[in-house]
VEXKOLPA-120138 format. One record per residue (C-alpha): x, y, z; residue in three letters. Coordinates in pm, whole numbers, padded with zeros to 5 digits, always signed. Layout:
N
XYZALA/...
//
This chain:
81
+13568+13610+13516MET/+13721+13815+13795ARG/+14071+13699+13699LEU/+14008+13809+13341LEU/+13900+14153+13461SER/+14211+14188+13677VAL/+14438+14079+13391MET/+14272+14328+13157PHE/+14314+14609+13410ALA/+14683+14523+13459LEU/+14740+14515+13084ALA/+14575+14855+13046ALA/+14783+15001+13328LEU/+15110+14870+13190THR/+15024+15002+12843ALA/+14978+15345+12997GLY/+15336+15332+13124CYS/+15487+15273+12782ALA/+15707+15537+12623THR/+15607+15648+12277PHE/+15851+15774+12015PRO/+15862+16143+11944ASP/+15686+16176+11610VAL/+15821+16523+11543LEU/+16178+16398+11587ALA/+16140+16168+11284THR/+16016+16452+11062GLU/+16288+16632+10870SER/+16334+17008+10885GLN/+16265+17035+10511ALA/+15929+16863+10543SER/+15831+17092+10832ARG/+15908+17398+10620GLU/+15713+17285+10312GLN/+15370+17370+10445GLY/+15035+17227+10349TYR/+14917+17152+09995PRO/+14670+17392+09840SER/+14305+17292+09821LEU/+14134+17263+09484ALA/+13767+17342+09417PRO/+13553+17030+09392ILE/+13408+17140+09057GLU/+13755+17129+08898ASP/+13820+16782+09039LEU/+13486+16648+08915LEU/+13542+16797+08569ALA/+13886+16635+08546ALA/+13740+16300+08651GLY/+13461+16322+08393ALA/+13712+16391+08116ALA/+13904+16072+08197GLU/+13609+15833+08170ARG/+13633+15515+07967VAL/+13522+15563+07607GLN/+13271+15323+07441PRO/+13540+15192+07205SER/+13756+15104+07505GLU/+13464+14921+07667ILE/+13422+14704+07358ALA/+13795+14625+07355ALA/+13787+14533+07723LEU/+13482+14311+07674ASP/+13654+14132+07386ALA/+13968+14081+07592ARG/+13764+13949+07884ALA/+13592+13700+07653ALA/+13928+13582+07517ARG/+14063+13539+07871LEU/+13754+13346+07980ARG/+13789+13116+07678ALA/+14157+13064+07756ARG/+14079+12985+08120ALA/+13815+12734+08013ALA/+14062+12568+07776ALA/+14322+12548+08052LEU/+14069+12387+08287ARG/+13993+12122+08024ARG/+14356+12050+07932ASP/+14599+12144+08214PRO/+14893+11973+08046GLY/
//
């Protein structure tokens, strides 16, 4: 148990001596000059999401497709050849 504690302490100390890459050096000048994106009001985002909901006719089509795929999978399980 003591050996494990010593090994953990040595690993932590050696990790503290590591050199880390300069993150800002990898960022291009153009990306630094672009700035931050603008924030949108949550009401606009929720309204846009509500407008893109799945319609009842699409649900019926998806259910029919799922049934066909299940039937096909069952047929493949019965006759793999």
